[in-house]
ZAMARGU-4260 file (C-alpha; in steps of 0.2 Angstrom, whole numbers, plus 5000, padded with zeros to 4 digits):
<rodrens>
0) 4883/4764/4851 | 4901/4764/4855 | 4904/4777/4840 | 4890/4788/4847 | 4897/4788/4865
5) 4915/4791/4858 | 4909/4806/4849 | 4898/4812/4864 | 4914/4811/4874 | 4921/4825/4864
10) 4908/4837/4870 | 4901/4830/4887 | 4911/4826/4902 | 4911/4808/4910 | 4898/4812/4923
15) 4885/4818/4911 | 4887/4803/4899 | 4887/4791/4914 | 4871/4799/4922 | 4862/4803/4906
20) 4867/4793/4891 | 4871/4776/4899 | 4855/4774/4908 | 4846/4777/4891 | 4857/4766/4881
25) 4861/4751/4892 | 4843/4745/4895 | 4840/4745/4876 | 4855/4735/4873 | 4853/4723/4887
30) 4836/4719/4882 | 4840/4715/4864 | 4844/4697/4862 | 4855/4700/4847 | 4866/4712/4857
35) 4873/4697/4866 | 4881/4707/4880 | 4882/4708/4899 | 4881/4724/4910 | 4898/4722/4917
40) 4906/4720/4899 | 4896/4735/4893 | 4902/4746/4907 | 4920/4742/4904 | 4918/4745/4885
45) 4910/4762/4888 | 4924/4766/4901 | 4938/4762/4889 | 4929/4771/4875 | 4927/4787/4885
50) 4945/4787/4890 | 4950/4785/4872 | 4938/4799/4867 | 4946/4811/4881 | 4963/4808/4873
55) 4958/4810/4854 | 4962/4826/4845 | 4956/4839/4842 | 4942/4839/4855 | 4947/4827/4869
60) 4945/4834/4886 | 4961/4828/4893 | 4970/4838/4879 | 4961/4854/4883 | 4967/4852/4901
65) 4985/4847/4896 | 4985/4863/4884 | 4981/4873/4899 | 4995/4867/4911 | 5008/4864/4898
70) 5022/4877/4896 | 5021/4889/4881 | 5035/4881/4871 | 5025/4865/4870 | 5014/4866/4855
75) 4997/4859/4853 | 5004/4848/4838 | 5017/4841/4850 | 5003/4836/4862 | 4993/4828/4848
80) 5008/4818/4843 | 5012/4813/4861 | 4995/4805/4864 | 4996/4794/4849 | 5004/4780/4859
85) 4992/4781/4873 | 4977/4781/4860 | 4984/4765/4853 | 4985/4757/4870 | 4967/4762/4873
90) 4962/4754/4857 | 4971/4738/4860 | 4963/4737/4877 | 4946/4741/4869 | 4949/4727/4856
95) 4954/4714/4869 | 4939/4718/4880 | 4928/4717/4865 | 4934/4701/4858 | 4937/4692/4874
100) 4922/4695/4885 | 4927/4682/4898 | 4942/4693/4903 | 4929/4706/4909 | 4915/4694/4915
105) 4925/4681/4925 | 4931/4690/4940 | 4913/4697/4945 | 4906/4680/4942 | 4919/4672/4953
110) 4917/4684/4967 | 4898/4682/4966 | 4898/4663/4966 | 4911/4661/4979 | 4904/4674/4991
115) 4893/4670/5006 | 4878/4676/4997 | 4881/4665/4982 | 4865/4658/4974 | 4861/4639/4977
120) 4865/4627/4962 | 4846/4626/4960 | 4846/4644/4952 | 4839/4643/4934 | 4853/4654/4928
125) 4867/4642/4933 | 4859/4626/4926 | 4867/4625/4909 | 4884/4628/4916 | 4882/4616/4930
130) 4877/4603/4917 | 4893/4606/4908 | 4902/4601/4924 | 4891/4586/4928 | 4889/4578/4911
135) 4908/4574/4909 | 4908/4568/4927 | 4895/4555/4922 | 4905/4549/4907 | 4920/4547/4919
140) 4912/4539/4934 | 4897/4530/4927 | 4904/4513/4933 | 4908/4520/4950 | 4890/4526/4952
145) 4882/4510/4946 | 4893/4501/4958 | 4886/4512/4972 | 4869/4509/4967 | 4872/4490/4968
150) 4880/4492/4985 | 4865/4501/4992 | 4852/4490/4984 | 4860/4475/4994 | 4857/4483/5011
155) 4841/4476/5019 | 4828/4490/5021 | 4812/4479/5023 | 4810/4486/5041 | 4807/4504/5033
160) 4790/4510/5032 | 4783/4508/5014 | 4784/4526/5010 | 4803/4527/5013 | 4806/4510/5006
165) 4798/4514/4990 | 4806/4531/4989 | 4823/4523/4991 | 4820/4509/4978 | 4813/4522/4966
170) 4828/4533/4969 | 4840/4519/4964 | 4831/4516/4947 | 4831/4535/4944 | 4850/4536/4947
175) 4852/4522/4934 | 4841/4531/4922 | 4851/4547/4923 | 4864/4540/4910 | 4851/4538/4897
180) 4844/4555/4900 | 4861/4563/4899 | 4863/4554/4882 | 4846/4560/4877 | 4851/4578/4881
185) 4867/4577/4872 | 4859/4570/4857 | 4845/4583/4857 | 4858/4597/4858 | 4868/4590/4844
190) 4853/4589/4833 | 4849/4607/4837 | 4867/4613/4834 | 4868/4604/4817 | 4852/4612/4812
195) 4857/4630/4817 | 4871/4634/4804 | 4858/4631/4789 | 4844/4641/4798 | 4854/4655/4806
200) 4855/4666/4790 | 4837/4663/4785 | 4831/4668/4803 | 4841/4685/4803 | 4836/4689/4786
205) 4817/4686/4789 | 4818/4695/4806 | 4826/4710/4797 | 4812/4710/4784 | 4798/4708/4798
210) 4806/4723/4807 | 4804/4734/4791 | 4786/4727/4789 | 4782/4732/4807 | 4789/4750/4804
215) 4778/4752/4788 | 4763/4745/4798 | 4766/4758/4811 | 4766/4772/4798 | 4750/4765/4790
220) 4742/4764/4807 | 4747/4783/4810 | 4740/4788/4793 | 4723/4779/4796 | 4722/4787/4813
225) 4725/4804/4805 | 4712/4801/4792 | 4699/4795/4805 | 4702/4811/4815 | 4700/4822/4799
230) 4684/4813/4794 | 4676/4818/4811 | 4678/4836/4806 | 4665/4834/4793 | 4663/4847/4779
235) 4679/4856/4785 | 4690/4841/4778 | 4701/4846/4763 | 4699/4833/4749 | 4716/4835/4743
240) 4723/4831/4760 | 4712/4816/4761 | 4717/4810/4744 | 4736/4812/4748 | 4733/4802/4764
245) 4724/4788/4755 | 4738/4787/4742 | 4751/4787/4755 | 4742/4772/4763 | 4742/4763/4747
250) 4760/4766/4744 | 4765/4760/4761 | 4754/4745/4758 | 4762/4741/4742 | 4779/4742/4750
255) 4774/4731/4764 | 4767/4718/4751 | 4784/4719/4742 | 4794/4716/4758 | 4783/4701/4763
260) 4786/4693/4746 | 4804/4693/4750 | 4801/4681/4764 | 4807/4664/4758 | 4793/4651/4756
265) 4803/4638/4767 | 4803/4651/4781 | 4788/4644/4790 | 4793/4626/4789 | 4811/4629/4794
270) 4805/4639/4809 | 4794/4625/4814 | 4808/4613/4813 | 4819/4624/4824 | 4805/4627/4837
275) 4802/4608/4837 | 4821/4604/4840 | 4822/4618/4853 | 4807/4612/4862 | 4813/4594/4862
280) 4830/4600/4869 | 4822/4610/4883 | 4810/4596/4887 | 4824/4583/4889 | 4834/4594/4900
285) 4819/4597/4911 | 4816/4579/4912 | 4834/4576/4917 | 4833/4589/4930 | 4817/4582/4938
290) 4824/4565/4938 | 4840/4571/4947 | 4830/4580/4960 | 4818/4565/4963 | 4833/4553/4964
295) 4843/4563/4977 | 4829/4571/4987 | 4823/4555/4997 | 4841/4552/5002 | 4842/4569/5011
300) 4826/4567/5019 | 4830/4549/5026 | 4847/4555/5032 | 4839/4569/5041 | 4827/4557/5049
305) 4841/4546/5055 | 4852/4560/5061 | 4838/4567/5072 | 4832/4550/5079 | 4841/4554/5096
310) 4831/4570/5097 | 4815/4560/5095 | 4820/4547/5108 | 4823/4562/5120 | 4805/4567/5117
315) 4797/4552/5126 | 4795/4559/5143 | 4786/4575/5136 | 4775/4564/5125 | 4770/4553/5140
320) 4766/4569/5151 | 4752/4573/5139 | 4741/4560/5148 | 4742/4568/5165 | 4740/4585/5156
325) 4723/4579/5149 | 4717/4571/5165 | 4722/4584/5177 | 4722/4601/5169 | 4708/4612/5162
330) 4705/4610/5144 | 4712/4628/5139 | 4728/4625/5149 | 4730/4607/5143 | 4728/4613/5124
335) 4742/4626/5127 | 4754/4613/5135 | 4750/4600/5121 | 4753/4613/5108 | 4770/4617/5114
340) 4775/4599/5114 | 4768/4598/5096 | 4779/4612/5091 | 4795/4604/5098 | 4790/4588/5090
345) 4787/4597/5073 | 4805/4602/5073 | 4811/4584/5071 | 4811/4577/5053 | 4798/4565/5048
350) 4787/4566/5064 | 4771/4571/5055 | 4762/4554/5058 | 4766/4556/5077 | 4761/4574/5078
355) 4745/4572/5069 | 4738/4560/5083 | 4743/4573/5097 | 4735/4587/5087 | 4719/4577/5086
360) 4720/4574/5105 | 4722/4593/5107 | 4707/4597/5096 | 4697/4585/5106 | 4698/4597/5121
365) 4693/4612/5110 | 4676/4620/5111 | 4661/4621/5123 | 4661/4602/5125 | 4678/4596/5128
370) 4680/4577/5126 | 4695/4571/5137 | 4691/4552/5133 | 4693/4555/5115 | 4709/4565/5118
375) 4716/4550/5128 | 4712/4538/5114 | 4721/4549/5102 | 4736/4551/5114 | 4737/4532/5115
380) 4737/4531/5096 | 4750/4544/5096 | 4761/4534/5108 | 4759/4518/5098 | 4765/4527/5082
385) 4779/4535/5092 | 4786/4518/5097 | 4784/4511/5080 | 4794/4525/5073 | 4807/4523/5086
390) 4809/4505/5083 | 4812/4506/5064 | 4823/4522/5066 | 4835/4514/5078 | 4837/4499/5067
395) 4840/4510/5052 | 4853/4520/5062 | 4863/4504/5065 | 4861/4496/5048 | 4857/4510/5035
400) 4866/4526/5041 | 4883/4522/5035 | 4879/4514/5018 | 4866/4529/5015 | 4879/4542/5020
405) 4892/4534/5008 | 4879/4533/4994 | 4873/4551/4997 | 4892/4557/4996 | 4894/4547/4980
410) 4880/4557/4972 | 4882/4574/4980 | 4893/4582/4967 | 4884/4575/4952 | 4865/4569/4953
415) 4863/4578/4969 | 4872/4594/4965 | 4856/4604/4961 | 4850/4600/4979 | 4865/4607/4988
420) 4865/4624/4997 | 4880/4631/4988 | 4893/4626/4975 | 4910/4622/4982 | 4925/4632/4976
425) 4931/4621/4962 | 4913/4620/4955 | 4910/4639/4957 | 4926/4643/4948 | 4921/4631/4933
430) 4903/4639/4933 | 4911/4657/4933 | 4922/4653/4918 | 4907/4645/4909 | 4896/4660/4913
435) 4909/4673/4907 | 4906/4669/4889 | 4892/4678/4880 | 4878/4667/4874 | 4869/4672/4858
440) 4850/4669/4861 | 4844/4679/4846 | 4838/4663/4837 | 4825/4660/4850 | 4816/4676/4846
</rodrens>
């Protein structure tokens, strides 16, 4: 592709190549797993390539321009000799960009990942690079994390509702289980990487054969279609043409059979081994990611509940006012008032058990036969749940808030990294460097 663009650069100007040629070539290359490139890198390579083409005798556009403005005593041969040094510089730049893709890819990645519009760490394209950061962190800080789990496990949480108490206990077990999962991921990757060197040449060889087979199959299909169209013409069909088509089909079929015989007998078994190892590696990684999310998510939910406890306390008078609203106002008006209070309540984390009771009170006033008595019963149940929630939340604010905050901070940049809104600067720089290298994914196709 680079050679074609270089030659086209002799006869087409930069704009024509950029507008016509590149849009035709780039999607094909970027879609080919074996091409192993990024769009930014391809753009840089094409740009340097074209600059070199413009300087190269005898057809380079820059030389034509220079010949037009140079004084008569400067010969064309002088110009050709003069551009040699610049061509060498261009070729050195092309070689550096070609052999060291991170030099091209790093800065765009860095600008993107450190910008305000950077993707969250949950983004699937960032996962492998994020794990390259976190896995060494686990190895260095395993004892520290285990100590943090022991510390939080000693805090009394018996007053918490069963839902949150169970989630907190489960989270601690999942945090401790992370280290075994990391080891399993590393082992599965090692098994796959050890298998690849002996499989890679076989894979590429067979895929080349299969590519040739597909081309022959296409030719056979076209010939059969042509034969079918001719047969529809009935008596007007030339027997010689039909015979030639039949012979061509037989020839192509023989070529196809010969190619298929070249596929090694161990191909199917080796491919199955590779797919099995690859599937295991993916499965273990997915298990690790689910475990990490499940371990950290309850901490954020419980922290949000405790932080918003003062907001819930301030709702008391509004919730009490629902009683007088039910007793004194018309059903339609009362429903609207209750709905506004429900909306305010819904903005506070973990209030679904309370909100559901007041929603039932509102619905009791709905329809042709409103039931204020039922609405008051549901309001009383709602207030009862409200005071129960306030009781355990206030206790948790005093006894659990600080240990939970310390525990959450401990896990934030490792197990909880996927659940953060953004990468911090150091993490973004590390991920940028990781993503700057091209990854060969041709073996997976």
